N, C-alpha and C positions, 0 to 999 in steps of 0.2 A: 854505396850508389847514391849519390847526392841527386843525382837528374832521375831518380824514381819515383813514380805519380804511384801513388795507390787509393784506392776508392777505398773509404772506411777509416774512420778515426778510434774508435770506439768500443770496438769488438773485441774478441778475442786474440785472433791472428792480427788484425791491423795493431792492436797496442804491441804485442809482440815485433811486430815488424819495425815499429818506432824504437823498441828496445833494442833493435839488434843491427839495424842501421840508420842512415840518414836518409831520409825521405820527406818527402810533400803528401802528408795524407789528408784526405779530404772528408769530413764529415757532413751530415744532413744538413746545418747551417749553410756548406758551401754548395752544396750538389745534390740537390732533391731526384734522385734514381727515379721516380716516377714521371717527373716532366721530361717529355721528349726534348732532345738536342741537348738537355745537360750536360750527359757525359763528353758530348763530342766536344762542345763548348770548352769544357775543363782541358779537354787533352790540347786540343789545338792552341788553347793561352798558355798551357804551361810547358809544349814542345820535350817532353821528355824521351830517355831513351826507351826507357819500358816502365809499363803500367802493369800493376798487379791488382786485379780486383777483389777486394775480401769483405765487401758490402754485400748484403741478400738482405732477404727477406726470411726472416727462421723461423716465426711462430707457424710452429707444423699444424697446430690445429685450428689457427685462426685463418689459415690460408684456405679450408675447406668452404666460410662464408665469405673470403673476401679473395678468391682466387684471381680475379682483375687485377687489383692491386701486386698480388704475388707473383703473375705473369708481368707486371711492368717492371719490377726491378728486378726480377732472377731471370726473366725471359729478355723482355724488350732493353734495357739499358745495358747487359754485358752486348748484345748484339751490335749496340749502337757504339760502344766503346770498340769494339773490334773492327768495327768499319772506319772508324778515324785511326786505328793502329795502322788498318793497311794503308790509308792514302797518306799517312806520314812514314811508311814501311819500319815502323819499331812494333816487338814483339808484345804481347798480352799472356800474363798468365793469371789463369781463371780459375778460383775454387769453386768447385762443386759436390755431388754428394753420390754415396752411395743408393738412395731414395730414389735415383733415374730406374732401379731394377726391382722387378717383381717381389724380391725380399724373400724368395721359397728356396728349397732343398738346402743340402749342406755344402757344396763346393762356391768355393772362393771366385767372387765375380771376375771376369776379366773385365779388358779394358773395350774389347769389342764384341762383346755378348751384347743381346739385344736388349734393349731398354723395353720396361713395360710397368711404368712408374702408377704404384698404387693408391696415391693421394694428392690431393693440388700441389701441395708444395713438391713433390716429385718432378708433377707434370710442370711445372714454372719453370724448374731448373731443368729439365730436359729440352725447354725451349732458349733457354738460353746458350746450353751448349750448341745445338744444331745453329743458331744465329752466328754464333762464332766461326764455326767450321764453313759456313756457307760466306763468310766473309771474306776469305782470301788470307785472310792476318797471320802471320807467323803468330802460335799463339802455344799452349800449352794449357789444357784442360786437366785440373789436376784432384779426382773426385777422393774425398775422405770421410772419415765418419768417426762418430762420438767425441766430437772437441771437447776437451778442457783444459781449464789453465786456473790460477788464480785471481781472475779477476771476471766480469761479464755473467751473463746467466747461465749456467752449465749443471751437468750431474753432480759432481763433484762437490760443490758449493750448495745444490737444493738437498743432497744427504746428511752435509753436515749442518745445515738448518734446520732437517726435520727431527734431528739427532739430539737437538737444543730440549725437547719437549716428550720427546717418546725413547722409551725403552727398545722397542721393538719396532722395525717397516718390512713393510711387505715389498718385495720388489721383483718385477720377472725375471722367471730364468731359463726361459725358453726363447730368449731374441740372444743371437751371437752375432759378435763382433772385436772391431779392434778400437779400444778407446784408445785419442790421438791426439797429443799435448801439444796446444795452439801454436810453442816455442819452437818445436819442429817443424809444424805446418809451415811457421813464417818463415825459417832457414831452408826447407828446403823451397819456396816460393823464389827467395832471394837467388837460390844457385841455379834454378832452373832459368829465371830472369837472364841471367849473366849468360848461360851458356846458350840460350837461344841467339843472342845479339851476335856471337862468333859461328853459332851454329845452327840457321835457321831452319835446316833441314831435318831436327829434332821436333818438329811441330806435331803435333798429338795429344790422343787423349791418354792418361796416366794416372795411375792408382796410389795411394799413399797412405797409411794406416797404420796403428799401435800393434805390437804384438806382446806375448801371445794375444789370439782372439778367444775370448771369453763371453760369458754371460752378463747382462748387470746386476744380477744378483751377487755373484763372485765379485764383480769390480765394485760394488756398493761394499762388501767384507773388508776388500783391501782398504777401499776408503777410511774406514773405522778403526783399520789396523794401525794404518799408517799414521792416523790422528790420536792414536791411542784412546778411543772411544769404547767403552764397553756394550755399546747397542746392536742389538741382536736384529740378523735379518732373515724374514723368512723368504722361502723363494715360492713365487708362485706364478701359474701359467698367464697369457696374454691374454686369455678369456675372461680372467678374475680382475681384468683393470681394462674395461674399454675406454676408448679417448675416441673424440670427432673423427679423426685420421687414421686410417689403419697404418701400424706398425712394421716393417720389416723385419721377421724371421731370423733372413739370413743376410746380415752385412758383413758378410768375409769379403775382402777384397785382395785378390792377386795382384801384388807389387811388382813382381818378378821385373816387369818392363822398366819402370822407373830406376832401379836398380842398374840392369843392363844399361841404360841409354844415361841417366844422370849422374849413375855412382851414387845414388840415395838408398840408403837401407832402412825397413822399417824400425821405426823408432819404439825404444823398450819402453812404454806405460808405467810399471811398475818404479821404473827410476824418474820417468817425468811427473807421477804421482808424491814420491818424496819431495822432488823438488817444489810441487805446486803448495 
């Protein structure tokens, strides 16, 4: 789809989108998502057949002290994109997060479960979702979790970097979710964008995360096994690793609707890790 406009150029999913398809990817040098009007202007200038928003303020802890900026980028900008898409009658695919939920319990979160974000980042992402829904645009909000790839800033690269100088690493073992390869998310976004052009009635909110659900601790052990590193991983509770922003203990996502509507199955993160 050469007529596909992507917001984001250097992030994990944006990079994979550029590897998988001919797209027009706009980075921060081209569009400042914190500036009102910038997103709409870009969409009107390019006149694409579909838009994917793979750009976001993702510094979860920094959002606690700069919520206004996080909300501008994650809230106001997607709403503006959606309004422009509605005016041009083109679909928008927007990547969101499990952080819009409270993060409690053990049951996988369904797309229509009540939102109750526990931190500023989650609130900013929820604001973006609400703005998109209110726009009237054909859209798919795709919530995902624990994104990783061979580039950018992510848990896999952090673990490998730490293992360069440490024989043992402590990792939380009571946060559960589905690690998700960025390439799988990018492929899903492309599929959804194409289907929305042909079937705008598929508009809605969907979930997409890797399988099987696991803990950060178990994921770390799998990383070192795949990389052939002898680094030991010690499981610790979240309470032993305090952070400025509260982290969800339950990041499990119910992805069955995504499979039923778009034919997309949860990706195997173990295979994705090997490729990464």
